[in-house]
C-alpha positions in Angstrom: -2.6 -13.3 4.2 -4.9 -10.3 4.2 -2.0 -7.9 4.2 -0.3 -9.8 1.3 -3.5 -9.6 -0.7 -3.7 -5.9 0.0 -0.1 -5.4 -1.2 -0.7 -7.4 -4.4 -3.9 -5.4 -5.0 -2.2 -2.0 -4.5 0.7 -2.9 -6.8 -1.6 -4.3 -9.5 -4.0 -1.3 -9.4 -1.2 1.2 -9.7 0.5 -0.7 -12.4 -2.8 -1.1 -14.2 -3.9 2.5 -13.9 -0.6 4.1 -14.9 -0.7 3.3 -18.7 -4.4 4.2 -19.1 -4.6 7.9 -18.1 -2.7 10.3 -15.8 -5.8 11.4 -14.0 -7.0 7.9 -13.4 -3.6 7.1 -12.1 -3.7 10.1 -9.8 -7.1 9.3 -8.4 -6.2 5.7 -8.0 -3.0 6.7 -6.1 -4.8 9.1 -3.8 -7.6 6.6 -3.0 -5.1 3.8 -2.4 -2.9 6.1 -0.2 -5.9 6.7 2.1 -6.9 3.1 2.2 -3.3 1.9 2.7 -3.1 4.3 5.6 -6.1 2.5 7.2 -4.6 -0.9 6.5 -1.3 0.2 8.2 -3.3 1.4 11.3 -5.0 -2.0 11.4 -1.7 -3.8 11.0 0.0 -1.8 13.7 -3.0 -2.5 16.0 -2.9 -6.2 15.3 0.9 -6.4 16.0 0.4 -4.3 19.1 -2.4 -6.3 20.5 -1.3 -9.9 19.7 2.5 -9.7 19.0 3.6 -11.0 22.3 2.8 -14.6 21.3 3.7 -14.3 17.6 6.9 -15.7 16.1 9.2 -13.4 14.1 8.0 -15.1 10.9 4.4 -14.2 11.6 5.4 -10.6 12.4 7.3 -10.5 9.1 4.1 -11.7 7.3 2.4 -8.6 8.6 5.2 -6.1 8.2 6.6 -7.0 4.8 3.4 -6.7 2.7 2.4 -3.5 4.5 5.8 -2.1 3.8 5.5 -3.0 0.2 2.1 -1.4 -0.1 3.4 1.8 1.5 6.4 1.9 -0.7 4.3 1.4 -3.8 2.0 4.3 -2.9 4.9 6.5 -2.0 6.6 5.8 -5.3 3.3 6.5 -7.1 2.9 9.8 -5.2 6.5 10.8 -6.1 5.8 9.9 -9.8 2.7 12.2 -9.7 4.9 15.2 -9.0 6.7 14.6 -12.3 3.6 14.8 -14.4 2.7 17.9 -16.4 -1.0 18.6 -15.8 -1.6 21.3 -18.4 
């Protein structure tokens, strides 16, 4: 549930910041990239510490939202490369 909420927050924040201003989008992307990295570390630690008694559905509930958040941030970082900053 926590990881799903994080994925929804990341996608909503990036989608909301994009039409407003390129610099706001850039700062939002960079901040979310760092925070998503921390969330990924927490998710990997959770899976590593408690995964032996988890079903595959429960593991998927951790891996899928974290993957979605990482892909959203990666796409936003790739999009930043296309901006003209002059």
